[in-house]
N, C-alpha and C positions, 0 to 999 in steps of 0.2 A: 610693181617691182621698183625698188630704188635704183637710181643711177647717179654716177659721178661723172661729170663732163668737164674736161679741160678746154678752155678757149684761149687763143692767143690774141692779145690786143694789138691790132695792126695800125692803130691810130685813127683819128678823125671819126671816132665812134663806131669803127668797124671791128667786130670780134669774129674770128674764124674758129669754128669747131676744130679741135686738135686731136683729142683722144677721149675715149669713153670706157667706163667700167660699169658693170651691173652688179648688184648685191649677190646674185647667184654665182658670178665669176670670182669675186674676191672677198666678199663678206663685209658686213657693216663695220667691223673692227678695223679692217684695212682702209675703208672709206675715211674713217676718222683720223687714222694715223697719217694718211696722205694729206689731209687738210691742215695738219699741224706743221708740215714742212714748208720752209720759206723758199726753198729752191727745188727745182725739178730738172733732172737730166734725162734727155732722150735723144737717141741717134746722134750722139756727140755734141749736142747743143745744150747750153744751160739756159734755164728760164727762171725768172723770179716771180713769186706769187705776189700779185698786186691787189687781188680781191677774192674773198671767200664768201659765197652767197648761197642762199637757198631759194628754190622756186618750187613750191608744192613738195613732191617727193624726189626732186632732183637737187643734188649738191653740185654747185657750180664753182669752179676755180678758174680765175682769170690770170693768165700769165703774161709776162713781158719777156721777149727774147733778149738774152744778154750776149749771145755769141757762142763761139766754140768753147766747149768745156775743157779746162786744163786738167790733165791727169795728175793724180797725186802719186807719191811713192808707194810701192808694194800694193798696187791695186789688184784685187782678186774678184773673179766672177762668182756670184752666189746663186745664180739661176739653178733651180731644181735642187738646191742644197739647204733649204729651210730659210728661216727669217734671221737676219743678222743686223747688228749695229756696229759701225766703225766709229771710233773717236779719233779725230785728226786735229792737227794744228791748223788754224786759219791762215797761217803765214805762207804766202806764195813763195817767198825766198827760201823757206824750208821745204818746198815742194809738197806742202800740205802733209807734213810728216805724220805717219800712222802712229798713234799712241797705244791703241788697244782695239780688239774686236771681241764682241760677245754674241753668242747665239741666243735667240729668244724663242720661247715655246709658242707664243701667240702675239698678235698685233697689239693686244691689250698691254702686254709687257713693254712693247715699243712705245705705246702711248704714254705709259708712266714716265719714261725718259723724256719724250718729246714735250711734255707739259712743264718740265722743270727749267729754271734759270740756272740752277746749280745741280750737277749730277755727281753721284758717287761711282767712280769707275773702279771696278775690281783691280786690285794690285797697284792702283795709282792714288786713289782718294778723290776728294771733292775738286771739281773744276767748274769754271764758269762757261756756260753755253753762249756762243756768239751767233750761230745760225745752224739750221738743220736742212737736210735735203733727202730726197728719195732719188737714188741713182737707178733709173729704170734700165739702163744699159747693163749694169752689173747685178741688179736685183738686190740692193742693199740700202739701208738707211745710213746716213752719215751725219754725225754731230761734230761740229767744229767747236773746240773748247780751248780755253786758256787758263793759266794759273789764276787762283784767287788772289786779288790784291789785298794786302794787309794794311789797314789804315793806322 
C-alpha cells in the first residue's frame, strides 16, 4: 500500500513525522495533487514545501513551518462538499482577495490546474500562478494568481 507522509524540518537534520495518508484513504490522484502544492495549511499553521521525495512506495513531503496562517476574505469550508479550487490574489494588503471558485469532479482535474504556470479561470481569463496550497483546515486547494504582464 502506498503512503504519503509529511515531515516537518525542525533543523539540525531532525525531521519530525507530521501527518500521513494511505492510498486507500485518499487515492493516488490526491497523493499527486498534494505533492504539487507549494504550501500546506493545517490547524491554523502554514507550512512551505521544501522537499518532495520518494522512498520505495512512500511519497515523502518535507515542510518548513512558516507560522500562523493569515485568513483571506470570504473563506468557506469545503469539508464533505466535494473537491474545489479557489483562485485568490497573492496580495496580503488585499486580504488575499477571492477571485473565483470552481468545483472539480476529480483530483486529476485539480492536477491539470496545479501543473500550470498560467491558468484559464472561468469568467476571468488567463492569469499567472504565483503559488499553490492545500488548505487542510477548510478542505480546499488554493491557487494564488496575478494578471498577466504584457511586454
